[in-house]
N, CA, C, O and the ligand as a Tripos MOL2 file, in Angstrom:
@<TRIPOS>MOLECULE
protein
  297   295    75     0     0
PROTEIN
NO_CHARGES

@<TRIPOS>ATOM
      1 N         232.7160   78.9360   88.1540 N.3       1 MET1
      2 CA        231.7120   79.6100   88.8530 C.3       1 MET1
      3 C         231.3770   78.5970   90.1690 C.2       1 MET1
      4 O         231.1890   77.3820   90.1220 O.2       1 MET1
      5 N         231.3640   79.3100   91.1320 N.am      2 SER2
      6 CA        230.9190   78.5100   92.3530 C.3       2 SER2
      7 C         229.4080   78.6750   92.5480 C.2       2 SER2
      8 O         228.7940   79.5870   91.9960 O.2       2 SER2
      9 N         228.8120   77.7570   93.3610 N.am      3 ALA3
     10 CA        227.4190   78.2630   93.6150 C.3       3 ALA3
     11 C         227.3360   79.2450   94.6410 C.2       3 ALA3
     12 O         227.6800   79.0820   95.8120 O.2       3 ALA3
     13 N         226.8520   80.2860   94.1280 N.am      4 VAL4
     14 CA        226.7830   81.6920   94.8810 C.3       4 VAL4
     15 C         225.8280   81.4510   95.9120 C.2       4 VAL4
     16 O         224.6980   81.1450   95.5300 O.2       4 VAL4
     17 N         226.0520   81.5270   97.1970 N.am      5 MET5
     18 CA        225.2120   81.7800   98.2440 C.3       5 MET5
     19 C         225.7620   82.8330   99.2370 C.2       5 MET5
     20 O         225.4830   82.8790  100.4350 O.2       5 MET5
     21 N         226.5520   83.6370   98.5940 N.am      6 ASP6
     22 CA        227.3120   84.6050   99.4740 C.3       6 ASP6
     23 C         226.5040   85.8950   99.7320 C.2       6 ASP6
     24 O         226.8020   86.5850  100.7060 O.2       6 ASP6
     25 N         225.6060   86.2170   98.9980 N.am      7 GLY7
     26 CA        224.7720   87.3420   99.2420 C.3       7 GLY7
     27 C         225.5910   88.5940   98.3990 C.2       7 GLY7
     28 O         226.8070   88.6520   98.2170 O.2       7 GLY7
     29 N         224.7870   89.3570   98.0430 N.am      8 LEU8
     30 CA        225.3130   90.6690   97.2900 C.3       8 LEU8
     31 C         224.8650   91.9410   98.2240 C.2       8 LEU8
     32 O         223.8320   91.9330   98.8920 O.2       8 LEU8
     33 N         225.6760   92.9000   98.1800 N.am      9 LYS9
     34 CA        225.3670   93.9920   98.8820 C.3       9 LYS9
     35 C         224.2960   94.7530   98.0590 C.2       9 LYS9
     36 O         224.4100   94.9540   96.8500 O.2       9 LYS9
     37 N         223.2020   95.1780   98.8410 N.am     10 ALA10
     38 CA        222.0690   95.8640   98.2140 C.3      10 ALA10
     39 C         221.5930   96.8450   99.1190 C.2      10 ALA10
     40 O         221.9100   96.9650  100.3020 O.2      10 ALA10
     41 N         220.6880   97.6380   98.3610 N.am     11 LYS11
     42 CA        219.8420   98.5310   99.1640 C.3      11 LYS11
     43 C         218.6130   97.9120   99.3800 C.2      11 LYS11
     44 O         218.0250   97.5250   98.3710 O.2      11 LYS11
     45 N         217.9770   97.6910  100.6990 N.am     12 ILE12
     46 CA        216.9650   97.1690  101.0750 C.3      12 ILE12
     47 C         216.1670   98.0110  101.7110 C.2      12 ILE12
     48 O         216.6230   98.8320  102.5070 O.2      12 ILE12
     49 N         214.7080   97.8960  101.4020 N.am     13 HIS13
     50 CA        213.7430   98.6290  101.9380 C.3      13 HIS13
     51 C         213.2930   98.0040  103.2140 C.2      13 HIS13
     52 O         212.8730   96.8470  103.2230 O.2      13 HIS13
     53 N         213.3750   98.8160  104.4140 N.am     14 CYS14
     54 CA        212.7990   98.2490  105.5860 C.3      14 CYS14
     55 C         211.2870   98.6100  105.8330 C.2      14 CYS14
     56 O         211.0120   99.8100  105.8250 O.2      14 CYS14
     57 N         210.4600   97.8650  106.0130 N.am     15 PRO15
     58 CA        209.0330   97.8790  106.1450 C.3      15 PRO15
     59 C         208.7110   98.5520  107.4160 C.2      15 PRO15
     60 O         207.6420   99.1360  107.5940 O.2      15 PRO15
     61 N         209.6420   98.4660  108.2960 N.am     16 MET16
     62 CA        209.2110   98.9540  109.7250 C.3      16 MET16
     63 C         209.4560  100.3610  109.9430 C.2      16 MET16
     64 O         208.6530  101.0860  110.5290 O.2      16 MET16
     65 N         210.6340  100.7760  109.4430 N.am     17 CYS17
     66 CA        210.9700  102.2130  109.5540 C.3      17 CYS17
     67 C         210.8750  102.9500  108.2090 C.2      17 CYS17
     68 O         211.1030  104.1580  108.1310 O.2      17 CYS17
     69 N         210.5240  102.1760  107.1260 N.am     18 THR18
     70 CA        210.3960  102.6390  105.8060 C.3      18 THR18
     71 C         211.6280  103.4310  105.3500 C.2      18 THR18
     72 O         211.4970  104.4090  104.6150 O.2      18 THR18
     73 N         212.7800  103.0250  105.7690 N.am     19 ARG19
     74 CA        213.9750  103.5940  105.4880 C.3      19 ARG19
     75 C         214.6750  102.6000  104.4080 C.2      19 ARG19
     76 O         214.3210  101.4270  104.2930 O.2      19 ARG19
     77 N         215.5850  103.1210  103.7200 N.am     20 THR20
     78 CA        216.4340  102.3200  102.8820 C.3      20 THR20
     79 C         217.7740  101.9940  103.4350 C.2      20 THR20
     80 O         218.5560  102.9320  103.5960 O.2      20 THR20
     81 N         218.1250  100.8440  103.7320 N.am     21 VAL21
     82 CA        219.3590  100.4150  104.5020 C.3      21 VAL21
     83 C         220.1740   99.5380  103.6070 C.2      21 VAL21
     84 O         219.7470   99.0610  102.5550 O.2      21 VAL21
     85 N         221.4330   99.3480  104.1140 N.am     22 GLU22
     86 CA        222.2220   98.5030  103.2490 C.3      22 GLU22
     87 C         222.1220   97.0620  103.8810 C.2      22 GLU22
     88 O         222.0560   96.9010  105.1000 O.2      22 GLU22
     89 N         222.1140   96.0050  102.9550 N.am     23 GLY23
     90 CA        221.9750   94.7070  103.4890 C.3      23 GLY23
     91 C         222.4530   93.7210  102.3660 C.2      23 GLY23
     92 O         223.1990   94.0660  101.4500 O.2      23 GLY23
     93 N         221.9820   92.5410  102.5220 N.am     24 LEU24
     94 CA        222.6710   91.5110  101.5760 C.3      24 LEU24
     95 C         221.3350   90.9630  100.9330 C.2      24 LEU24
     96 O         220.2800   90.7440  101.5280 O.2      24 LEU24
     97 N         221.5920   90.7970   99.6590 N.am     25 ALA25
     98 CA        220.4880   90.1300   98.8540 C.3      25 ALA25
     99 C         220.9270   88.8130   98.2870 C.2      25 ALA25
    100 O         222.1220   88.5930   98.0940 O.2      25 ALA25
    101 N         219.9660   87.9000   98.0050 N.am     26 LEU26
    102 CA        220.3830   86.6590   97.3300 C.3      26 LEU26
    103 C         219.5860   86.6600   96.0290 C.2      26 LEU26
    104 O         218.4140   87.0350   95.9890 O.2      26 LEU26
    105 N         220.3500   86.1720   94.8370 N.am     27 PRO27
    106 CA        219.7270   86.0100   93.5960 C.3      27 PRO27
    107 C         218.9940   84.6960   93.7520 C.2      27 PRO27
    108 O         219.4810   83.6780   94.2450 O.2      27 PRO27
    109 N         217.8120   84.8270   93.2940 N.am     28 GLU28
    110 CA        216.7280   83.5910   93.2960 C.3      28 GLU28
    111 C         216.3430   83.3700   91.9610 C.2      28 GLU28
    112 O         215.8320   84.3180   91.3640 O.2      28 GLU28
    113 N         216.5100   82.1560   91.3070 N.am     29 VAL29
    114 CA        215.8270   81.8650   90.0860 C.3      29 VAL29
    115 C         214.5830   80.9410   90.3840 C.2      29 VAL29
    116 O         214.6760   79.8620   90.9690 O.2      29 VAL29
    117 N         213.3820   81.5020   89.9040 N.am     30 ARG30
    118 CA        212.2160   80.7980   90.1080 C.3      30 ARG30
    119 C         211.4560   80.9190   88.7970 C.2      30 ARG30
    120 O         211.3980   81.9790   88.1740 O.2      30 ARG30
    121 N         210.8390   79.7200   88.3780 N.am     31 LEU31
    122 CA        210.2600   79.5310   87.1060 C.3      31 LEU31
    123 C         210.9860   80.1970   86.0410 C.2      31 LEU31
    124 O         210.4070   80.9400   85.2490 O.2      31 LEU31
    125 N         212.3010   79.9480   85.9850 N.am     32 GLY32
    126 CA        213.0390   80.6690   84.9450 C.3      32 GLY32
    127 C         213.2910   82.0380   84.9380 C.2      32 GLY32
    128 O         213.8650   82.5800   83.9930 O.2      32 GLY32
    129 N         212.8500   82.7170   86.0580 N.am     33 ARG33
    130 CA        213.0970   84.1460   86.0780 C.3      33 ARG33
    131 C         213.9560   84.4210   87.4390 C.2      33 ARG33
    132 O         213.7970   83.9050   88.5460 O.2      33 ARG33
    133 N         214.7500   85.2230   87.0920 N.am     34 SER34
    134 CA        215.7890   85.6130   88.2120 C.3      34 SER34
    135 C         215.4320   86.8440   88.8860 C.2      34 SER34
    136 O         215.2240   87.8650   88.2300 O.2      34 SER34
    137 N         215.3390   86.8210   90.2790 N.am     35 ARG35
    138 CA        214.9800   87.9840   91.1080 C.3      35 ARG35
    139 C         215.8270   87.9710   92.1980 C.2      35 ARG35
    140 O         216.6720   87.0860   92.3280 O.2      35 ARG35
    141 N         215.6680   88.9710   93.0870 N.am     36 LEU36
    142 CA        216.5070   89.1820   94.1620 C.3      36 LEU36
    143 C         215.6760   89.0810   95.4230 C.2      36 LEU36
    144 O         214.5850   89.6500   95.4470 O.2      36 LEU36
    145 N         216.1100   88.3980   96.4750 N.am     37 LYS37
    146 CA        215.4660   88.3950   97.5650 C.3      37 LYS37
    147 C         216.3450   88.6840   98.8600 C.2      37 LYS37
    148 O         217.5450   88.4150   98.8080 O.2      37 LYS37
    149 N         215.8190   89.2000   99.9690 N.am     38 VAL38
    150 CA        216.6020   89.4860  101.0370 C.3      38 VAL38
    151 C         217.0270   88.2280  101.7190 C.2      38 VAL38
    152 O         216.2930   87.2680  101.9560 O.2      38 VAL38
    153 N         218.3450   88.3430  102.0180 N.am     39 MET39
    154 CA        218.9460   87.3030  102.7050 C.3      39 MET39
    155 C         218.3180   87.2270  104.0810 C.2      39 MET39
    156 O         218.2380   88.1970  104.8350 O.2      39 MET39
    157 N         217.8620   85.9670  104.3660 N.am     40 PRO40
    158 CA        217.1650   85.8420  105.6620 C.3      40 PRO40
    159 C         217.9170   86.1720  106.8590 C.2      40 PRO40
    160 O         219.1400   86.0490  106.7890 O.2      40 PRO40
    161 N         217.4000   86.5670  107.9360 N.am     41 GLY41
    162 CA        218.1680   86.6300  109.2410 C.3      41 GLY41
    163 C         218.8460   88.0710  109.4370 C.2      41 GLY41
    164 O         219.5310   88.2890  110.4360 O.2      41 GLY41
    165 N         218.6470   88.9880  108.5110 N.am     42 GLN42
    166 CA        219.1810   90.2810  108.8000 C.3      42 GLN42
    167 C         218.3640   91.1750  109.5510 C.2      42 GLN42
    168 O         217.1410   91.0530  109.6140 O.2      42 GLN42
    169 N         219.0560   92.1330  110.1620 N.am     43 LYS43
    170 CA        218.2720   93.2170  110.8850 C.3      43 LYS43
    171 C         218.5550   94.5100  110.3670 C.2      43 LYS43
    172 O         219.6660   94.8320  109.9480 O.2      43 LYS43
    173 N         217.5190   95.2830  110.3930 N.am     44 CYS44
    174 CA        217.7440   96.7020  109.8360 C.3      44 CYS44
    175 C         218.7000   97.5290  110.8170 C.2      44 CYS44
    176 O         218.6880   97.4490  112.0450 O.2      44 CYS44
    177 N         219.5050   98.3150  110.0620 N.am     45 SER45
    178 CA        220.6310   98.9170  110.9880 C.3      45 SER45
    179 C         220.1400  100.1330  111.5740 C.2      45 SER45
    180 O         220.8950  100.7790  112.3010 O.2      45 SER45
    181 N         218.8660  100.5590  111.3290 N.am     46 ARG46
    182 CA        218.2970  101.7010  111.8070 C.3      46 ARG46
    183 C         217.2680  101.4310  112.7720 C.2      46 ARG46
    184 O         217.1720  102.2790  113.6600 O.2      46 ARG46
    185 N         216.3890  100.3540  112.8220 N.am     47 CYS47
    186 CA        215.3290  100.1040  113.9050 C.3      47 CYS47
    187 C         215.5520   98.6350  114.2370 C.2      47 CYS47
    188 O         214.6820   98.1260  114.9440 O.2      47 CYS47
    189 N         216.4380   97.9630  113.9010 N.am     48 HIS48
    190 CA        216.7980   96.5310  114.2840 C.3      48 HIS48
    191 C         215.5550   95.6770  114.0880 C.2      48 HIS48
    192 O         215.4710   94.6550  114.7700 O.2      48 HIS48
    193 N         214.6440   95.9580  113.2910 N.am     49 ALA49
    194 CA        213.6260   95.1080  112.9960 C.3      49 ALA49
    195 C         214.1730   94.0260  111.9790 C.2      49 ALA49
    196 O         215.2210   94.2360  111.3670 O.2      49 ALA49
    197 N         213.4890   92.9360  111.8220 N.am     50 SER50
    198 CA        213.9220   91.9650  110.8060 C.3      50 SER50
    199 C         213.7690   92.4870  109.4600 C.2      50 SER50
    200 O         212.7890   93.1660  109.1540 O.2      50 SER50
    201 N         214.6300   92.2200  108.7000 N.am     51 LEU51
    202 CA        214.5760   92.6240  107.1170 C.3      51 LEU51
    203 C         213.8650   91.5480  106.3030 C.2      51 LEU51
    204 O         213.6300   91.7160  105.1070 O.2      51 LEU51
    205 N         213.5310   90.4570  106.9540 N.am     52 ASP52
    206 CA        212.9330   89.4360  106.1500 C.3      52 ASP52
    207 C         211.9240   89.9820  105.2130 C.2      52 ASP52
    208 O         211.9430   89.7400  104.0060 O.2      52 ASP52
    209 N         210.9440   90.8090  105.8680 N.am     53 ALA53
    210 CA        209.7590   91.2540  105.1190 C.3      53 ALA53
    211 C         210.1200   92.3060  104.2260 C.2      53 ALA53
    212 O         209.2100   92.7990  103.5600 O.2      53 ALA53
    213 N         211.2880   92.7440  104.0900 N.am     54 GLY54
    214 CA        211.5750   93.9440  103.3610 C.3      54 GLY54
    215 C         211.7640   93.5140  101.9290 C.2      54 GLY54
    216 O         211.5580   92.3260  101.6840 O.2      54 GLY54
    217 N         212.1400   94.3430  100.9190 N.am     55 TYR55
    218 CA        212.5240   94.0280   99.6080 C.3      55 TYR55
    219 C         213.7170   94.6720   99.0930 C.2      55 TYR55
    220 O         214.0710   95.7910   99.4650 O.2      55 TYR55
    221 N         214.3050   94.0110   98.2840 N.am     56 VAL56
    222 CA        215.5560   94.5420   97.5860 C.3      56 VAL56
    223 C         215.0940   95.7270   96.5850 C.2      56 VAL56
    224 O         214.1710   95.5000   95.8020 O.2      56 VAL56
    225 N         215.6620   96.8520   96.6030 N.am     57 LEU57
    226 CA        215.6460   97.8630   95.7810 C.3      57 LEU57
    227 C         216.5060   97.8940   94.6090 C.2      57 LEU57
    228 O         216.0970   98.1150   93.4690 O.2      57 LEU57
    229 N         217.8300   97.6410   94.9650 N.am     58 GLU58
    230 CA        218.6600   97.6320   93.7580 C.3      58 GLU58
    231 C         220.0520   97.2060   94.4410 C.2      58 GLU58
    232 O         220.3470   97.5060   95.5980 O.2      58 GLU58
    233 N         220.8460   96.4850   93.5890 N.am     59 LEU59
    234 CA        222.1820   96.1200   94.1110 C.3      59 LEU59
    235 C         223.1620   97.4170   94.1470 C.2      59 LEU59
    236 O         223.0830   98.3690   93.3700 O.2      59 LEU59
    237 N         224.0060   97.2790   95.0960 N.am     60 LEU60
    238 CA        225.2020   98.2640   95.0590 C.3      60 LEU60
    239 C         226.0630   97.8530   93.7890 C.2      60 LEU60
    240 O         226.0390   96.7440   93.2540 O.2      60 LEU60
    241 N         226.8340   98.9510   93.3980 N.am     61 PRO61
    242 CA        227.8470   98.8070   92.3280 C.3      61 PRO61
    243 C         228.7160   97.5640   92.4720 C.2      61 PRO61
    244 O         228.9100   97.1580   93.6180 O.2      61 PRO61
    245 N         229.1980   96.9870   91.5720 N.am     62 ASP62
    246 CA        230.1340   95.8730   91.7310 C.3      62 ASP62
    247 C         231.2980   96.1740   92.5740 C.2      62 ASP62
    248 O         231.8280   95.2660   93.2140 O.2      62 ASP62
    249 N         231.7880   97.5200   92.6270 N.am     63 THR63
    250 CA        233.0190   97.9540   93.1460 C.3      63 THR63
    251 C         232.6690   97.9140   94.8750 C.2      63 THR63
    252 O         233.5470   97.9090   95.7370 O.2      63 THR63
    253 N         231.5380   97.8940   95.0810 N.am     64 ASP64
    254 CA        231.1850   97.7320   96.6020 C.3      64 ASP64
    255 C         230.9630   96.2630   97.1110 C.2      64 ASP64
    256 O         230.8250   95.9900   98.3030 O.2      64 ASP64
    257 N         230.9440   95.4630   96.2240 N.am     65 GLN65
    258 CA        230.7100   94.0010   96.4590 C.3      65 GLN65
    259 C         231.9030   93.4350   97.1520 C.2      65 GLN65
    260 O         233.0350   93.7880   96.8200 O.2      65 GLN65
    261 N         231.6620   92.4550   98.2260 N.am     66 PRO66
    262 CA        232.7710   91.9940   98.9830 C.3      66 PRO66
    263 C         233.7590   91.1930   98.2900 C.2      66 PRO66
    264 O         234.9630   91.1870   98.5470 O.2      66 PRO66
    265 N         233.1180   90.4560   97.3090 N.am     67 ASN67
    266 CA        233.9450   89.4960   96.6560 C.3      67 ASN67
    267 C         234.1560   89.9820   95.2010 C.2      67 ASN67
    268 O         234.3840   89.1990   94.2790 O.2      67 ASN67
    269 N         234.0690   91.2570   95.0610 N.am     68 SER68
    270 CA        234.4320   91.7950   93.5810 C.3      68 SER68
    271 C         235.7920   91.7460   93.3280 C.2      68 SER68
    272 O         236.6330   92.0400   94.1780 O.2      68 SER68
    273 N         236.0610   91.3710   92.1430 N.am     69 LYS69
    274 CA        237.5160   91.1020   91.6360 C.3      69 LYS69
    275 C         238.2140   92.3010   91.3970 C.2      69 LYS69
    276 O         238.9990   92.3660   90.4500 O.2      69 LYS69
    277 N         238.0170   93.2640   92.1510 N.am     70 GLY70
    278 CA        238.7460   94.3930   91.9450 C.3      70 GLY70
    279 C         240.3730   94.1610   92.0780 C.2      70 GLY70
    280 O         240.8130   93.2900   92.8300 O.2      70 GLY70
    281 N         241.0620   94.8380   91.4470 N.am     71 ARG71
    282 CA        242.5070   94.7680   91.7000 C.3      71 ARG71
    283 C         243.0200   95.3120   92.9680 C.2      71 ARG71
    284 O         242.7150   96.4650   93.2720 O.2      71 ARG71
    285 N         243.7160   94.6530   93.6860 N.am     72 ARG72
    286 CA        244.3450   95.0150   95.0510 C.3      72 ARG72
    287 C         245.6100   95.1770   94.7230 C.2      72 ARG72
    288 O         246.1880   94.4140   93.9490 O.2      72 ARG72
    289 N         246.2690   96.3870   95.3950 N.am     73 ALA73
    290 CA        247.6440   96.4530   95.2770 C.3      73 ALA73
    291 C         248.3490   95.3810   96.2590 C.2      73 ALA73
    292 O         247.9620   95.1470   97.4040 O.2      73 ALA73
    293 N         249.4490   94.7690   95.6180 N.am     74 ALA74
    294 CA        249.9840   93.7060   96.3230 C.3      74 ALA74
    295 C         250.7360   94.1990   97.6570 C.2      74 ALA74
    296 O         251.2710   93.3780   98.4040 O.2      74 ALA74
    297 ZN        214.1610   99.6330  109.9140 Zn       75 ZN75
@<TRIPOS>BOND
     1     1     2 1
     2     2     3 1
     3     3     4 2
     4     3     5 am
     5     5     6 1
     6     6     7 1
     7     7     8 2
     8     7     9 am
     9     9    10 1
    10    10    11 1
    11    11    12 2
    12    11    13 am
    13    13    14 1
    14    14    15 1
    15    15    16 2
    16    15    17 am
    17    17    18 1
    18    18    19 1
    19    19    20 2
    20    19    21 am
    21    21    22 1
    22    22    23 1
    23    23    24 2
    24    23    25 am
    25    25    26 1
    26    26    27 1
    27    27    28 2
    28    27    29 am
    29    29    30 1
    30    30    31 1
    31    31    32 2
    32    31    33 am
    33    33    34 1
    34    34    35 1
    35    35    36 2
    36    35    37 am
    37    37    38 1
    38    38    39 1
    39    39    40 2
    40    39    41 am
    41    41    42 1
    42    42    43 1
    43    43    44 2
    44    43    45 am
    45    45    46 1
    46    46    47 1
    47    47    48 2
    48    47    49 am
    49    49    50 1
    50    50    51 1
    51    51    52 2
    52    51    53 am
    53    53    54 1
    54    54    55 1
    55    55    56 2
    56    55    57 am
    57    57    58 1
    58    58    59 1
    59    59    60 2
    60    59    61 am
    61    61    62 1
    62    62    63 1
    63    63    64 2
    64    63    65 am
    65    65    66 1
    66    66    67 1
    67    67    68 2
    68    67    69 am
    69    69    70 1
    70    70    71 1
    71    71    72 2
    72    71    73 am
    73    73    74 1
    74    74    75 1
    75    75    76 2
    76    75    77 am
    77    77    78 1
    78    78    79 1
    79    79    80 2
    80    79    81 am
    81    81    82 1
    82    82    83 1
    83    83    84 2
    84    83    85 am
    85    85    86 1
    86    86    87 1
    87    87    88 2
    88    87    89 am
    89    89    90 1
    90    90    91 1
    91    91    92 2
    92    91    93 am
    93    93    94 1
    94    94    95 1
    95    95    96 2
    96    95    97 am
    97    97    98 1
    98    98    99 1
    99    99   100 2
   100    99   101 am
   101   101   102 1
   102   102   103 1
   103   103   104 2
   104   103   105 am
   105   105   106 1
   106   106   107 1
   107   107   108 2
   108   107   109 am
   109   109   110 1
   110   110   111 1
   111   111   112 2
   112   111   113 am
   113   113   114 1
   114   114   115 1
   115   115   116 2
   116   115   117 am
   117   117   118 1
   118   118   119 1
   119   119   120 2
   120   119   121 am
   121   121   122 1
   122   122   123 1
   123   123   124 2
   124   123   125 am
   125   125   126 1
   126   126   127 1
   127   127   128 2
   128   127   129 am
   129   129   130 1
   130   130   131 1
   131   131   132 2
   132   131   133 am
   133   133   134 1
   134   134   135 1
   135   135   136 2
   136   135   137 am
   137   137   138 1
   138   138   139 1
   139   139   140 2
   140   139   141 am
   141   141   142 1
   142   142   143 1
   143   143   144 2
   144   143   145 am
   145   145   146 1
   146   146   147 1
   147   147   148 2
   148   147   149 am
   149   149   150 1
   150   150   151 1
   151   151   152 2
   152   151   153 am
   153   153   154 1
   154   154   155 1
   155   155   156 2
   156   155   157 am
   157   157   158 1
   158   158   159 1
   159   159   160 2
   160   159   161 am
   161   161   162 1
   162   162   163 1
   163   163   164 2
   164   163   165 am
   165   165   166 1
   166   166   167 1
   167   167   168 2
   168   167   169 am
   169   169   170 1
   170   170   171 1
   171   171   172 2
   172   171   173 am
   173   173   174 1
   174   174   175 1
   175   175   176 2
   176   175   177 am
   177   177   178 1
   178   178   179 1
   179   179   180 2
   180   179   181 am
   181   181   182 1
   182   182   183 1
   183   183   184 2
   184   183   185 am
   185   185   186 1
   186   186   187 1
   187   187   188 2
   188   187   189 am
   189   189   190 1
   190   190   191 1
   191   191   192 2
   192   191   193 am
   193   193   194 1
   194   194   195 1
   195   195   196 2
   196   195   197 am
   197   197   198 1
   198   198   199 1
   199   199   200 2
   200   199   201 am
   201   201   202 1
   202   202   203 1
   203   203   204 2
   204   203   205 am
   205   205   206 1
   206   206   207 1
   207   207   208 2
   208   207   209 am
   209   209   210 1
   210   210   211 1
   211   211   212 2
   212   211   213 am
   213   213   214 1
   214   214   215 1
   215   215   216 2
   216   215   217 am
   217   217   218 1
   218   218   219 1
   219   219   220 2
   220   219   221 am
   221   221   222 1
   222   222   223 1
   223   223   224 2
   224   223   225 am
   225   225   226 1
   226   226   227 1
   227   227   228 2
   228   227   229 am
   229   229   230 1
   230   230   231 1
   231   231   232 2
   232   231   233 am
   233   233   234 1
   234   234   235 1
   235   235   236 2
   236   235   237 am
   237   237   238 1
   238   238   239 1
   239   239   240 2
   240   239   241 am
   241   241   242 1
   242   242   243 1
   243   243   244 2
   244   243   245 am
   245   245   246 1
   246   246   247 1
   247   247   248 2
   248   247   249 am
   249   249   250 1
   250   250   251 1
   251   251   252 2
   252   251   253 am
   253   253   254 1
   254   254   255 1
   255   255   256 2
   256   255   257 am
   257   257   258 1
   258   258   259 1
   259   259   260 2
   260   259   261 am
   261   261   262 1
   262   262   263 1
   263   263   264 2
   264   263   265 am
   265   265   266 1
   266   266   267 1
   267   267   268 2
   268   267   269 am
   269   269   270 1
   270   270   271 1
   271   271   272 2
   272   271   273 am
   273   273   274 1
   274   274   275 1
   275   275   276 2
   276   275   277 am
   277   277   278 1
   278   278   279 1
   279   279   280 2
   280   279   281 am
   281   281   282 1
   282   282   283 1
   283   283   284 2
   284   283   285 am
   285   285   286 1
   286   286   287 1
   287   287   288 2
   288   287   289 am
   289   289   290 1
   290   290   291 1
   291   291   292 2
   292   291   293 am
   293   293   294 1
   294   294   295 1
   295   295   296 2
@<TRIPOS>SUBSTRUCTURE
     1 MET1         2 RESIDUE 1 A MET
     2 SER2         6 RESIDUE 1 A SER
     3 ALA3        10 RESIDUE 1 A ALA
     4 VAL4        14 RESIDUE 1 A VAL
     5 MET5        18 RESIDUE 1 A MET
     6 ASP6        22 RESIDUE 1 A ASP
     7 GLY7        26 RESIDUE 1 A GLY
     8 LEU8        30 RESIDUE 1 A LEU
     9 LYS9        34 RESIDUE 1 A LYS
    10 ALA10       38 RESIDUE 1 A ALA
    11 LYS11       42 RESIDUE 1 A LYS
    12 ILE12       46 RESIDUE 1 A ILE
    13 HIS13       50 RESIDUE 1 A HIS
    14 CYS14       54 RESIDUE 1 A CYS
    15 PRO15       58 RESIDUE 1 A PRO
    16 MET16       62 RESIDUE 1 A MET
    17 CYS17       66 RESIDUE 1 A CYS
    18 THR18       70 RESIDUE 1 A THR
    19 ARG19       74 RESIDUE 1 A ARG
    20 THR20       78 RESIDUE 1 A THR
    21 VAL21       82 RESIDUE 1 A VAL
    22 GLU22       86 RESIDUE 1 A GLU
    23 GLY23       90 RESIDUE 1 A GLY
    24 LEU24       94 RESIDUE 1 A LEU
    25 ALA25       98 RESIDUE 1 A ALA
    26 LEU26      102 RESIDUE 1 A LEU
    27 PRO27      106 RESIDUE 1 A PRO
    28 GLU28      110 RESIDUE 1 A GLU
    29 VAL29      114 RESIDUE 1 A VAL
    30 ARG30      118 RESIDUE 1 A ARG
    31 LEU31      122 RESIDUE 1 A LEU
    32 GLY32      126 RESIDUE 1 A GLY
    33 ARG33      130 RESIDUE 1 A ARG
    34 SER34      134 RESIDUE 1 A SER
    35 ARG35      138 RESIDUE 1 A ARG
    36 LEU36      142 RESIDUE 1 A LEU
    37 LYS37      146 RESIDUE 1 A LYS
    38 VAL38      150 RESIDUE 1 A VAL
    39 MET39      154 RESIDUE 1 A MET
    40 PRO40      158 RESIDUE 1 A PRO
    41 GLY41      162 RESIDUE 1 A GLY
    42 GLN42      166 RESIDUE 1 A GLN
    43 LYS43      170 RESIDUE 1 A LYS
    44 CYS44      174 RESIDUE 1 A CYS
    45 SER45      178 RESIDUE 1 A SER
    46 ARG46      182 RESIDUE 1 A ARG
    47 CYS47      186 RESIDUE 1 A CYS
    48 HIS48      190 RESIDUE 1 A HIS
    49 ALA49      194 RESIDUE 1 A ALA
    50 SER50      198 RESIDUE 1 A SER
    51 LEU51      202 RESIDUE 1 A LEU
    52 ASP52      206 RESIDUE 1 A ASP
    53 ALA53      210 RESIDUE 1 A ALA
    54 GLY54      214 RESIDUE 1 A GLY
    55 TYR55      218 RESIDUE 1 A TYR
    56 VAL56      222 RESIDUE 1 A VAL
    57 LEU57      226 RESIDUE 1 A LEU
    58 GLU58      230 RESIDUE 1 A GLU
    59 LEU59      234 RESIDUE 1 A LEU
    60 LEU60      238 RESIDUE 1 A LEU
    61 PRO61      242 RESIDUE 1 A PRO
    62 ASP62      246 RESIDUE 1 A ASP
    63 THR63      250 RESIDUE 1 A THR
    64 ASP64      254 RESIDUE 1 A ASP
    65 GLN65      258 RESIDUE 1 A GLN
    66 PRO66      262 RESIDUE 1 A PRO
    67 ASN67      266 RESIDUE 1 A ASN
    68 SER68      270 RESIDUE 1 A SER
    69 LYS69      274 RESIDUE 1 A LYS
    70 GLY70      278 RESIDUE 1 A GLY
    71 ARG71      282 RESIDUE 1 A ARG
    72 ARG72      286 RESIDUE 1 A ARG
    73 ALA73      290 RESIDUE 1 A ALA
    74 ALA74      294 RESIDUE 1 A ALA
    75 ZN75       297 GROUP 0 **** ****
């Protein structure tokens, strides 16, 4: 297992346009509890506001993750 700082694809609520957009979330363990936070520095794909103030609704399925270990045809 590597120290994961890659971010996971997630649905993120944008507080500016109140839409749900795709972005990256980081798992964060605090006080023994794991939660998801928005990876800093992202912009909303709809209104281009910073997503830092948004929040993670849910992660996308494993198959949509960039580093998923899905089988690739050689
Ligand atoms: Zn937005």
